[in-house]
N, C-alpha and C positions, 0 to 999 in steps of 0.2 A: 595621572599615569597609573594604569592598572598593573599590578605586579604579577608577572607570569614567569617565575624563575629568576635567577640572577642574570643580569645583563653585563655587557662588557664594562660599563662604568662601575658596577658593583665589584667586579673582579679587580678592577684598577685600585679601588679603595681597600679591598680586602688584602691585596698583595702589599700595598704600602703599609697597612696596619701590621700584618704578620711579620713582614721582613724587618720593619723598624723595631718591633717588639723583640724578636729573637736576636737581633744584633745588639740591642740594649742588654738582653739577658747574658749574652756571651761576654760583653764588656763587664757586666756586674760579676760574673763568675771569675773573671781574671782578677778583679779588684778584691774579691772575697779571699781568694787563695793568697794573694800578696800580703794583705793585712793580717790574715789568720796565721800565716807562716811566721811573720815578724813577731807576733804575740806569743806563739807556742814553740818556737824553735829551740828555746832553752830546755823545755820539758822533753822534747823529742830527743835531744842530744843527751841530756842527763839520764834518761831512762832507756837509752839505746833502742829507740823505736826503729824497726826495719824500714827501709825506704819503700819496699813493696807494700807494706801495711799502711804507711802514711798515704801513699798514692791511691791504692785500690780499696783499702778498708775504710779509710777516713775521708779523703777529699772527694772521691767519686760518689760517696754517699752523703757527705755533708753539703756539698754545693747544690745538688738538686733539692735537698730539704730547705736550705736557706732561700733559694730562688723561689720555690713554691710558696714559702711563707710571705714573701714580699712581692709576689707576682701582681696583685691588684694595684700596688703602687706604680709598678712599671707599665702596666696597662694604661693607667691614667697619664703618666708622663709621655708614653708613646702617642696616645691620642692627641694630647696637647701639642706635641712637637710637630707631627706631620700634618695635622689639621691646620695649625697656625701657618705653616709654610704654604699649604694649599690656599689658604685665605689671602695671604700676602701676595701670592702669585695670581690672584683673582680667579682661581679655578672654582672655588665654591660659588662665587658670584655667577660665573658662567653656567654652572650646573643648575642653579636656582632660576636663572633667566631663561633657560631652555625649556622650562615647564615642569621640571622635577620639583615636587613639593618637599618641604623641610622634613616631613614625616617619612617620605620615601627615601630621602638622603640618609636617614638613620639606619635603614635596613642593613647595608653592608657592615656598618659599625657593630650592630647588635649580633650579626652572624659571626663576625670575628671574635667579639667578646664572649659569645656563647661557646665557641670552639675552645678558647683558652680556659673558660670556666669549667667546662666538662673535662678538659685535660687535667686541670688542677684538682678537680674532685676525684678523678680516677687515681691520680698520683697519691693524693692524701689518704684515700680510703684503703687502697690495696697494694700499690707498688712501693711507696716509700716506707711503710712499716717494716718489712724485712730488711730493707737497706738501713733503716734506723737502728735495727738490732745490731748489725755489724758495726755501725758508727759508735753506738753507745758502749758496746763492748770494748772498742778501741779506747774511747775516752776514759772509761773506768780503769783501764790498765795504764794509760800513759798521761792522763791529765789529773793531777792531784786534786783540783777543786771539784772534780766530779765524783770523788770517792763516796760510797754509801756509808752513812754513819749507823752506829748501833741504835736500835729502837728502844724506847722507854715507855712504860705505862700505856700498854696497848689493850684495847677492848675489841672483841669480835663476837658477833652473833652467828652461830652455826645453824644448820637445819634442825628442825624439831625443837626449837627453843632451848638450845644449849648455848651457854655463854662462856667465853674464854677470856681470862685476864692474864697478862704477862707483865711482870715488872720490867724486864729488859731482855733483849735478844742480841746475842753475839754472832756476828757473821763469821768470826774466826773459826768457831767450832760448831756452828749451827745449833746452838743451845739456847733454850728459853729458861730464864731464871725466875723464881717466884711464880710458878705456873698454877693456875686455878681453873677448874672446869665445873660449872654449875648447871644442874639439870632442872629446868622449869617447864618441862613438857606437859605437865598436868595442870599448869596454871599456878603452881606453887613450887617452892624449893623442895625437891624430893631427895637430892643428893648433892654433895659437894666434894670434889676431888682436888686435893692440893698436893703439889710435889715440889721438892727443893729445886729440881731442874728437869727439863724435858728436851732431849736431844733428837733432832730430826735426821733420819736416815734418808739421804737423797736417792739411794738405790731402790729401797723397798717402799719408801713413803710412810714408814712407821715411826711413831714417836716413842722414844725410850725414856720412861719416867724413872727417876731416882728418888728414894726416900719419900714415898707417897703415903697419903692418908685419905680414906674415903669415909665420909659421914653420911649415913642414910637417915633421913628425917622421917619419923613416923608421926601420924596425926595425933597419936597419944604421947606417952612418955618413953617409948621404947626405941629411942634412937640407937643405931648401931654404928660402931666405928671399926674400920678395917685398916690395916697398914702393911707395908712391905718395903723391901729394899729396891726391887726392880719390877717393872711392868711395862709391857709393850701394848700400844693402842694405836688405832687409826682414827684420824680426824680429817674433815674436809678443810684442812688448813695446811699450807705448804710453806717452805722457806721463802719463796718468792712473794708471798703475801705481806711479809714484813718489810719489803724493800720496794714497794710500789711508789714511784715518784714521777715527776714530770717527764723524765727521760725514758724510763722503762715503759711508761704508758704509750709513748710514741712508737714502740715496737709492735703494737697490736693492730691488726687490720680491723675493718668495720665490724665484722661479726664478733671477733674476739673482744673488742672494746665494749660492745653491747652486753656480752655475757659477763664481763668484769663488772660493769655498772650494775647489772641486776644482782650479782653476788655481793657487791659492796653495799648496796641498799638494804639487802636482806640482813647483812651483818651489822649494819649501823656504822660502817667504816667511814671515818671522817675524811679519808683520802678520796672519797667518791667525787668530791668537788673538782679535783684535778682531772679525773676521767671525764666528767661532764664538760669541763672547759675544753679539753682536747677534742671531744666529739663535736661540740658546737663550733669550734674554730675551723674544723675540717669542712663543715657544711657552710658556714657563713662567709669564709674567705672567697670561695669561687663566686658566690652570689654578688659579692662586692665589686667584682670586675665589671658586671653589667651596670651597676649604679654609677661607678666612677667613669665609665665610658660615656654615659649620657651627660654627666656633668662636664666632662672634658670637651665634648662636641658643642654643647651649649655655650661654653666659655669662649670658643675659638672660631666660630663661624662668622664673626664680624670683625672688620678691620679696626684696630685701635692705634692710637698715637704711639704707644710703647712697642707695638709690633709683637714679635715672638718673645721678646724679653719680658714684656709684661705678662703674657700668657704663661710662660714657663715659671715666672716668679709666683703668680697666683696659684698655678697648678701645684707647684712644689709645696707651697704653704698648706693648701687644702689636703694634699696627699699625706704630708707628715702629720697634720692634725688628725687625720683619720687613723693613722697607725698609732699615734699617741693615745687617742681616745679608745682604740681597740685594746691596748695594753692596760689602760686604766680601768676599763670595764671588768677585767678579770678580778680586780680587787673586790668588786661587789659580790662576786661568787665566793671568793675565799673567806670573806667576812660574814657570809650568809645574809647579806643585805637584800640581794635579789637572786631568784633562781637563774641558773645558767642559761636557759633558753631565752630569758629576757635580757640579762646583762650582756652576754656575748653578742647578741643580735642588736643591741642598742645603737651602736654606730651605724649599722645598716638602716635601722628605722629612721634615724635622724638624717642621714645623707640621702635617703630616698625622698624625704620631704624637700631637701635642697635640690635634688635632681628634678623633681616635678616642677618646682617653682622656676628654675632656670630654663627648663625645656619649654614651659609655657611662654616665657618671656622672649626666648631666643628668636622665634620667627618674626617678632615685631621689631 
């Protein structure tokens, strides 16, 4: 059968796929809200969170984020559920008996999975980040376990080979204690600035140094030392740089995330791994919807004694193992065992092999 656009049978499968998927998503959203409210209701009451903020700032932003995170899993379960039902009702047998090849049967499945994957990609890259900003702000205010802690022993590389070291940074007064700035722009240490404290002015972007000393190193023996009580200076370093974590990185769109990664690499910032995990998760999750769709179809187009029950059990086990593997792979990045582009995509590499094997065997 030669493919010339989508036929009525294609739209029949696509409609079943998308309707089942979005119905499952709505059911998941309801469960998310119920379980999350039961877990956080005490925090909301104790901190007097307004009902409007709970509904519009938190849940209307949290639910899409959570659904997008686990959308590949629900794509997989959706495929298994309605394909198993079609198989048990002998619809798949009728399709194949009418001359439709197994490969042609996959077309509407892949079209549907591609639509969901593209939707997930657009959401993750550009739509969800501003929504996450509102959600994270709410969580920082009303969820105690999401409070940002004070930073300690932080090293940053700025442009022109200037290096900053800070013993600690307080979010309460935006002040860095034990501040050091070293100039290695000429390939050697030419000057070293130390200050008892450096307070960041969020309005002007200026760092206000207190009790500072500057030592200029000469190649000979003529080192010079200067000191003072107060000095203002500008650096390509802001308050936000000290509080980058998994949640604040989720607020950045694709372009902002790439810019942050470039800056963190230039500075030698250890938190660059969190940014790389976030970027690769946004890319790999949509792609996994295609892989899991192929696996789901390959598992469910033959009648089995266990019927839909066996298919759903096998599919759920595979789906949860994928999610678990995906979470576990992040540890390879955090511990610097593997680069993010390898570790985060590792579940997709493995399940692609599984999908190919099952797809080859399925028509037989």
